[in-house]
N, C-alpha and C positions, 0 to 999 in steps of 0.2 A: 063706247069704245073703252076696252080693256086697260085697267090702269095698273094691274097688279104686278109687282116689281119683279124683276127676269133674273133668273140665278144661274145665268149661263156664265158669268164672270165669278161668281162664288167657289173659288178653288178649294177643296178642302185642306187644310193646313194641319202639320204635325205638331203636337204640341211640345214645348221644350221637356217635358218630364219624358214623353215619348222616346224623341231623340236621346235623351239623357239614359234612359234604360236599354236604347238600340246600342249605343257605344259600350256599354257595361257588359251587354251580353255578347258585342263582338271581342272584347277586350277578356272576358271570361271564357271565352272558348279558343283564344288565341294562348292564353294562359293554358288551359287544357291541353292543347295540342300541343304545345311546347314541352308542358309537363310530362306527356305521353312519348313524346320524341326522347326526351332525357331519360325517362323511365327504361325505355326500350335500349336506348343506346348503353345506358349503366347494365340494364339484364344482360345483353349480351357480352359483356366483359366480367360478369359474377363468374366465381370461382366454381371448379366442377362440385358437385355433391353426389352421393351414390348411398346404397344400404351400406356398404362396407364402411365409406367413413361415418355414416351416422351410428351405425352399432360399435364403431372403435370407442377405446378408451381416451378420455380426455387429456392425453399426456403431453408432454413437450419431449423432444429427443435435444441432446446434447452430443455436440460434436468437437474433436480437438483442432488445433490450428491447421490440422493437415486434412480436415475433413472427414476425420475415421469418429463415428460414434463411440462414445465413452459412456454414455448413460441414458436414462429415461424417466420420467417422473411419473409412476402411477401404473405404468403400463402391465403389469403383473400384479396388481392387488385389488383385480376386480373380479367379482364374481356376479357374472351376467345372469340375470334373472327374466323370464318370458313374463309377461304382462298376465297370463292366465294365472302365477304364482304369485302375485302380489294383492294382496286383499283388498275388497273395495273400499274400506273405510282408510287406507294406506290412497290408494289413487283417490278418493275424496279430498283428503287433505292435502295434497299437493294441486291437484287443480282448485280447492278453494283459495290457498294463498297466491299461487300464482296467475291463474287466469279462468276466473268463474265462468265463462262464457265461453270456454274451449270447444266444449262440443258443438257449439251454434256458430261457430266461426267456419265456414263454407270454404273461404279462401286461404286459411290460416293467417290472417290478419284480421284486425278489430278497425274499421274506420273511424269509429265514434271515439277510440281511444285514442288513435293516432291524430285525428283532429285538437282532443282535447290537450294531448302533449304537444301539438304544435303549438297552441295558443299560448301554452305555460314558459314552454323554452323560448317563443318570440319575446315574452314579457322578461325571461330569466337570461337570455342570450346563451342558452346551452340548447345542445340537441342530445336529448335521452328521453328515456321513458316511453310508454307507448307499446311496449312487447308483449306479444302474445306468447302463450308456451311454445309453438311452434317457430315462433322468431326466434327466441332462447335457444332452443333445440339449433336451429342455423348459426347462431352467435357462438354457441358451444363447440360447434361442429368445425367451421372455416374461417372464424373471425376472432378478432381480439375484443377482449372487454375492457381495454384500456380507453378512459373517458376519453382521450385525445384523438381516437381513432372513429368516434360518433358521428362521421360526417354526413352529409347529406347523402353524397354517393353512396356510402356505406348502408345507409338507411335505404335507400333504393334498393342495392340489392340483396338486403338482409328480407325486404318485404318480397322481391320477386322470387328469391330462392323459398321462402314460408308458402307460399302460393303454388312452387313448383312440388314441394315436401306433401305440401294438405293434398294436390290433387294425386301423388303417385303413391300416395299410403293414407292408411285408415287411421281415425283418431286413436286407436289402441294401439297401433305400432306405433304412431308419433310418441304417445307419453311412454309405452316403453323404452324407444331409443333416449328418450327424456332422463327418467329415471335411473337408466343404467351408466348414462355418462355424466351427471352431475359431479361436482368435488365436494366430498364432506368433511374436509381437513385431515391433518395428520397422515396425508399421503393416501388417503383413500377414496375410491372414485364407486360411485353407486349405490343404492339405497339399502340389497342386499347384501353386501360387504361391510356396508356401515352398521348394520344391524346387528351383525356378528361381532364386530369390534367394539361397538359403544355398549351393547348388552347383550352379549355371548348368546343370541338366538336366533333365528331365523324371523322373518318378516310375520308369518302367521301365527307366531308367537306372542307379538308384541301387544302392547296395553295401548290405549288411546293416547294417552299423553307421550309415551314414546314415539308412536306414528307421529304424533303432531311435531314433536321436537326434529325428526329426520326431515319432515316437509318441510321446515323452516331453515335448514342447516344451510342449502346451496346460495341462498342470498348473499350471504358472508360468512363463509366458513370457519375463516380464524375468528373473527369478531364474537360468533355465537359458539366458541369451542367450549363445553361443558367443565373442562379440567380449570381452563385459564380464565373463563368467564362466565361463572354460572349463574351471575345477574342477569347480564344480559342474553344469555341462552334459555333461560327461564320466562322472559320477557316476550323473546321471538315467538316462543313456543304457545305462548298465551294467546299470543296474536292469530296464529293459525288456529287454535281452539275458536277464539272469536269469529273469523273467519268462517271455518266449517259451520258455527251455528246460522250465523248470517246468511249462508248457502243453503241452509237447511238440511244439514247431512246429519248434526247430532242434535238432541234434545238440551235444553237450559240446563237441565240436572246433569247431563253428562260434560258439559262444559264447565259448570261449577266444579264438580267432582273431578277431572282433570286438571283442572288449574289450582287446586289444593294440593295436586301430587308434589312432591319436591322433584326438582331437575333431577337430582342423583339418585331417583328410585330406580334400582336396577342397571344402574351405571357400572359397569366393568372398570377395575382399576386402569390408571393407563398405562400403556405399553408401547415401545418402539416397535418399529414395523419396517423389517427390511424386506428386499426383494432381489431378486438374480443372485450370481455367484459372489458370494461375501467378499472374497479374497479380492475381486476384482472391483468391489463397492469400496472398501475399504483404501484401495490404492488412490480413489479418486476424491473419495469422500469429504475430504476438507476444503479441497480447490471448490466442490460442486457446490457446496453448503455458500461458501461465500460468492460464487457466481450466481447462485440464485438470489441472494440478498440484491445483486447487483441488479440484476433483472427487474425484480419487484421494486426497487427506487426508481426503475426507470418508466416505470407506470404499467407494466404487464403482469399478469399472473400466470406464471409456467405452469400451474397446475391446473388451468380451465382454457389456456390459449392456444393449445396446440400449436408452440413454438418449434422452430427450429435454432437453436443457440449456440451459436460459435463462442468457444473460448480460448484465449490466448496459450492456454496449457500444451505444452511439449509432451505428450503423453509417455515417450520413451525415457524423458529426465524425469518425468513423475513416477514412474515405476521404478527407475534407478534409486532415486530418493527413498522411494517406498521401501525398497529391498535392503538398502545400506542399513536403514535405523531396524528392521524388524529381523534381522540373521545376524549371525557371527560370523559373515564372510567376508566382511571390509573393516568394521570397527569394533574393538571389544567393549562392551558395556558392563560396569562393576556389578550389576544385577537387574533383573527385569522390571524394576520402579523406576529406574531413571527415565525421565519424559524428556522429551525432543520436539522444539519446534524452530521449523524452517521455512525460508522463503526464499525464492529466486525471481529477479524480475532482470527485464532486458534494459540496460541503461539508457538507450536510444530512443525507448519511446514508453515505459513505464509498461508494458504488457508483464503482468505476473506467467512467469514460465512455469514453475511447479512450486508446491506448497506441501508441506507436511504438518500435520497438526497434533501428532503424538504416536507412540510406538506397543506394540504390543495390544493392539485393542480389538475388541471381539464383538462383531454383532451390533454395531453402535452405528446408526445413521445419523449423521449433521450433528455431532455429541461436540463436546468442548473442542474449539480449535485452539491449539496451544500458539500457534503462529500468529494469531491476532486477536485472540479474547484474553489471552494472560499477558499481562503487562507486570514484567518483573524487571528491577534495576537492569541497565543496561552496562555498569560499570566503565573500563577505562574505554569501551567503544564507542563511550560518548565525547571523550577528548578532543576528536577532531571536530567535532561537530558543536560544544559548545566553547571550547578553550582555544585551540590552536587555528582552527579554523578560522574564528574571527578576530584573531590577533594579525593574522596574515591581511585579511580583506580591511581592515578598519585602521590597522597599525603600522602596516607595511613590513612585519618583521620578514627576517631572514630563515633558513633554516638553520641559521648558524648563530642566531641570535641567543645570548648566554643568560641561563637561568640559574640559581641556586636551590639545589634539593638539599634542604637543612630542617630543624627544627622547627616545626610552624604550628601556631594555635589559630582557630577560626578566631576572627576578631568580634570582641565583645562575648567571648565564651570560654571555657577553662577545657575545652575540647582539643586537645593534641591531634594532629592529622598525622596518619602512618602510612608508611608505604609498604608494599604488598611484602617487603622482605625484612620490614621491621628496622631497617638501616637507612642512613642518608648519604648520598655518594659527592655532596658537594655541588661545584660549579662544573655545569655540561651545556651543549646546545639545547636548542629547541629539538633538534633532529633526535639527538641521542634520549631526550628527555620524553621523546612520544614512541620512539619504537620500544625502549626498555621500560616504558609504563610507569613513569615515576609520578606521582600523586601530588607532592607539594609543587614542584614546578608548574602542572597543569593548574591547580587552583589559585597559583600566584599570576598565571596566565590570565586566569578568567578574572581574577581581582583588578590585574591592569587594563584589560578591555572594558571592564564594565559590566555587572551582571545582565541591566536591562537590556543594552545592545547586543551583548552575547546571546539572550535569550531570543529577540528577534530573530537573529542569524539561526538560531537553531529552529525556530518556530517556521520558516520560510523551508525548511529542509523536512518538514512534516513531522518533527520531532516537540511538540508543545513542552515547555516546563511548567507544571501545574501541580497543584495541590500540596502537598508538604513538600515539594522540593522547590522551595522559595530563596534557599541561601547558596553560598558557593558550594558547597558538598554537590549540587547536582552536577557540578563539573566532572566528578568522577564517577556520576551515574544516577541517572533519572529512569521512571517507569517509562518502558516503550515495548514494543512488540518486534517480532524479527521483520515483519513486513514493513515497520518504519525504519528499521536497521538498513535494510537493504535498499530501499528507496532513497533514503539519505545519503548513503556510501555512491549510489548509482550517479548523483549529481556529481561527486568529485570526478567519478569514471568518464562522464561524459562532457567535461569539461565546465559546469558551473549551472546547468539547467536542470530543474526539478519536475518530473512527471509523476503527475499521480497514478498511483498503481490502478490497474485495470485487468478487470478478469474477461470482461466481454468483449469481442470487437464485432459481432453481427447478431442481428435477430431478423429470423425471417418469419413472418405470419404466414397461416395459412392460406391468405387472402392474394399472396404473391408480394407483399409489400414489403420490403427491405431497409431495417434500419442498420446502417453503422456506426460504429464508435471508435474513438480513439482519444489519447490523451494529449493536451496541447502542453508545450514544454514553457517553463516558466523561469527567467532568469534569474537566479539566487545568489549567484556569486560571481567574482571576476573568475577570469581562466588562469589568470596567476596564482589565486589561492587554491583552486582544485587542483591544478598541477603540482604544486608544491605539497600539498598534502599526500597527494598520491607518490610522489617521488619520494617522500618521505615513508609511509606506509610500504613501499617496496622492500625495504630493510626488515619487514617484519617475519615473511615467511621464506628466510633464505637458511643456508646452512650455519651462518653465524648469528642469523636473527634469535627473535625471541620466541618465534614459532616455527623453528625448523620442521616440525613433523607436518606442517601444511607446505612444504615447499614440493613444488611440482616442477621436475626438471625440463628448463627450455620456456616455460611459459611466463607471460609479461604477466604480472600481476600484483598487486596490494592487499593489505591485511591488518588486521586490529584485534588484539587478544581484548577480552574483558572479564573480570570477575568481581563479584560482592561478597564482602566478608560478614560474619555474624556481628553484632555487637554484644558489647560484655553483658547485657541483661539475658540474652539469649543465650549464650553459653553457659551463664550462670543457673540458667533454667534446664538446661541441658548439655551435661559437660559432654557430650560426645560430638557435639559440634564443633568444640574448638578444633583450630588448623584445618578445618573444611569451608568450602565457599557455598553459601545461597545458590550463586547461579553462576554459570560459565558460558562464555559468549564466544563466538568467533564470526566476524565480521570480513569478508574479501571480495575482492572483485577483479575482473578483467576489463578489456575495452567491449566485451559482448555481453557479459552476467556480472549481476551484483548478488551476492549472497549472504544472507545473516542466520546463524544458528544459535538458537538457546539450549540449553542442557539444564536438569536440574531437578526438583523433586516436588511433586503436588503438595504435599504434606512439607513444607521447606523448614519447619521448625522441630522436625522430627528425625531429617537426617538430611546432611550435607553433601557436596561434592567433594570428594578428599584430592590433595594434590598429583595423584596418580592419575587420576580419571578428570582432569580440568583441561586436559587436551582433547577428550572425545568431541566438543564440539568443531574443533579446526581438523581433526580427522576426517567427520562427516563433509566438513567443506572439501578436503582434498580430494575424497575418493568419490563427491559428485563432480566437482569440477576438472577431473580428471577425465571423466567421462565427457563432458560438455567441451572440454578443450579438443577432443578428437573428432567432434561433429562441428568443428568452426576454424575461423580461421585465428590466428595469433598475433597482431597488430600491437605494436607498443604505443604508447603516449607520446605526443609530438611536442616537444615546448614551444610554448606561444612566444610570439616576439617581448609579449610583456613580463617575460622572465630572463633575468641574467645568470649564466653559469658561471662560477667561478672556482678555482683551486684554491684553498688555504693550505697553508707549510703548517704542519705540526711538528714539534721537535723537543729535546729536553733542554736542559741550561747549557748544555754545551754546544748546541746548535747554533749558529749565527740567526740573527734578528733578520737580516738581509741575505738573503742568496737567489742565485738563481734558479728561475722555473726547471732548469735542466740538470740541476745538482742532482747528484747521485745521493746525498745525505739527506735525511729526513722523509717525513711521510706526507701525505697530501688528503684531504679530505673534498669532496667536491660538494658544493654548498649553491644555495639557490638564493638568489635575490630578485625582489619585485624591480623593475628598470624604474630608474630613476630614485633608487634608494639604495645603491650598490654602492661600494668603497670606490674613491675615485682616483688614489694615489697608488700607484701598485708598489710592490716589493714593502710596503711600511706594516710594521707591527700592526696587525689588527686586533683593536680592543673593542668589543662590542659590551655595551654596559650590560649588568644584570635587571632584571625586571623589579628588583628592590632598591635600585638607584634613582635617584632623582632626575634622570634623562628624560629626553623629550620624548612621548609617547609616538608622536609622528615618525620619528627616525632614530632608531635606536643606536646605529652604527657611528661609533666616536670615530674618527682617523684625525690623526695629528697632521695640522699644514692641509685638512681637506679643500680642495678647491670649490669655489661658490659656483660656480659653472658646472654643475654636477650633470645637467642633462647633454650639454654640449659633448662632456669629456665622454659620459655614458654612452654615447651612440657612437664615438670614436675608438674607446677602448675596450669596450664590451659587446661589440656586435658579434651576433652569432657568425655573420658571415666573413668576418676580418680575421687575419692569423695575426699573431705577432710578427715585428718584422726582423726580429732576432737583434737588434739593438741595444739590447741589457747590457748596463754594465754592473759589476758587482764590486765592491772593494773589500776590505779586511775586518770589517764589520767595525771601524771606529769611526770611518771617515768617507766612504766609499759612496760614489752617487748613485742613483737611478734614474732610470731615461724610460718613459712611458711609451709603450708600443707606438705612438704619434710621434713622436721625437721632438714634441713640443712643450713639456712639462718635465723639469729636472727639480727632483727631491731629496733632498739630504735625510739619510735613515737615522734614527737615534742611536748614540753610542750604546754599545755593549758592556763599554766598563764597569759601570755601576748597577747594571739593573739586573744581574742574574741572582741577586741575592733576595731571597722570598720576603725576608724580613722587612727590607725596605719598601715592600709593596703591599702588605696587610695579608699576602696569599701564604700558604703552608703547604708545601709539597713533602710528602714521605714516601721515597722509593719507587715514583711512577716517570719522573721525567718531566713531567707537567702534561702528558697527555691526558690523562684523566680529567685535570682541570681545565683543558684546553676544551675537552668535549667533542677534539674532531674526529675520534676514532670509536665508532659508536660499536663497533663489532670485538673491541679488544675487551678482556677483563682484567685491569691493571694491577686489582686488589690495594690495600694500604693506604688508601688515600686518605686525608683526613683535611675534611670542609675547611676551607678558607675562613679564619677568624676575622679577617678585617674585610674591607670593602674594595681594595686596590684593584682599579684595571689597567693599569699601563705597564705594570713588571713584566719581563717576561716570562719569568718563571711561572706567573700566574698564568699566563695564556700559553705556557709551552712552546714560548718564541714563535708564534704563528704568523705567518707572512700571506700577502695575497700574490696568488700568481696569475698575472692576466692573460692567460695562454687560455682562449675560450674550448669549450668543449665543441665538438662536432654536433651538427644539429640533429644527426640521427643516433648521436651516442645514448 
């Protein structure tokens, strides 16, 4: 009997290891299939590439807000060279440093480099590196070099296009495309153009170290600039030489000799490069310079990325501004050396509409831009920003708040503050002080607000007070640019929002991806502050104002002048500076545009702006704004509900303190109050304490018998919608009663019997009937005024018999 065991039931079992490997194989196969599917999917969506695009320059185009091309970067700065004209040693240098396996890459990609790069990227969390020379050509042709665009999708499309290029073109053609496309800094594209620019000769005349320098430059053109960074440039060149030796393209002795060669050996002197129509370039030059900086700050390289950059420029406005400052057709300049820096922004979004960086400039590309790079003291244009704006914002001052223009010495010093006309005008309203640009009231206002609080307000408007401007003198001028001035005043125009100024609205990449940009509004002040500042500044560009030369008939506008004087030391050093200004400014705005203009001389201690030509800045503004006004609407500012408008009656000592609003005698001044901080007793003598008094900073309007229920009375008496009911009673000036326009409060006027003698009140009037001391008539020049010798605030003669008229203005007035 056969007792051998049967094998019928011994089924061959699969080991766990084999099962594991089987599933690994399946998973790997699935991953490969999925990868190929994704790769094919992205490949079909890859941008088109052609010989024309491969041979084209690596420039970006710039278009204005209407989509019209206004510039390009580098398109006319390249001398194309065929590969047979490129020395073999030059080719070896490029291949050795960029892709030593270039000639062995059948499909234009290097799988081993890609795997190594993928491993490094996985550990470092980025997607970059591993690109062959062919892939770099593709990147320069249709993709962005921005690090944030190194996505998986981009890498897949880049690899696919590299395979396509490698299939369609020979290695020599690919190398030719590459060496002609690379950016070589200073606005230069291609190695032949760079050879002439840097060394003044063609490629076949270059030495080995010079070729190595050119081969290494495209990796980081600005970092390896031999003029600005010679040490880095030499390090990069020497790295190329070592790569050539390691790639067996040069001998050790050749490497050592070349490394010992100074980086500036044979280097041409630095020179600016311009292309295209010089006039067209000069029109847009300062603006495009700033736009390029903004593009670069967003992570793009406009010289290498083939971008379409849409800027916020209104080209017609830009051209008009250029013509204004570069011809005698609009404004008369004292000489050809007076310079200009001007900026225009849209108050409603922060877009920079136009910009001028200088005048009478020739063959300069991206030179000094005086609109943003030259920070000069902005003079009295600083007063709304650092003085009166904060006073309204934090202290709730009215436009009629009384201030003293008198001799003033900066605290802790023996420095006497002077006004522009070397005189003092006595007591006046904040409105008059701002419109007529008095210095002493401005500094007193800043002092009462508090310097630190005012600096915070100014900083929010984009005008930080820094450096030597650490004292109260900053209230009448601090270092600022025209762009800062235009952007700060734009916040007054739009009701209290600050927009960071922007040049670029859109960037379109060659692969079709578009990035859009805009500035977000930031609330920096109350609407009441913005409106009240604007209402006061409306008085500057008028026929009776301080800058009648900036008046534009029918246009709703506001503005402020500014000049800065030379100190005594400067005048002693150059007596010709006496009576002139170092800088002359004009900041003006409408609802649609905010513009700041600076005029002066680059050599500021050599020559100043004479009084005759201190109006040039305002005239430039007018010539430009007249054009802009024709191209836009003309809306006026609407008074917000947080502002109360009241009529203050002004008159001489013979005028009754209490008078009917409809009385033909006397004059009125319309003044604005922050709601909740306006007078509540109508037809009373209004006496607002000066900033030098000890009045409360939160509410400076001092009214006899003022009602405590100010908010209720305010709503009833000063509503924009309510008209007076006509039940006003007036007496003979001694015991007459006034009734407010709700009929629920009756007050007794102060007697006029003993209040008309100025000596009783510490005030002193001479021949002006009190108008100037009262400060209501900012447009009148009464002359002969002696500043008050005392601090009286109640006398009718000191205040000129001022009364409150409760008749509210129409909302649209």
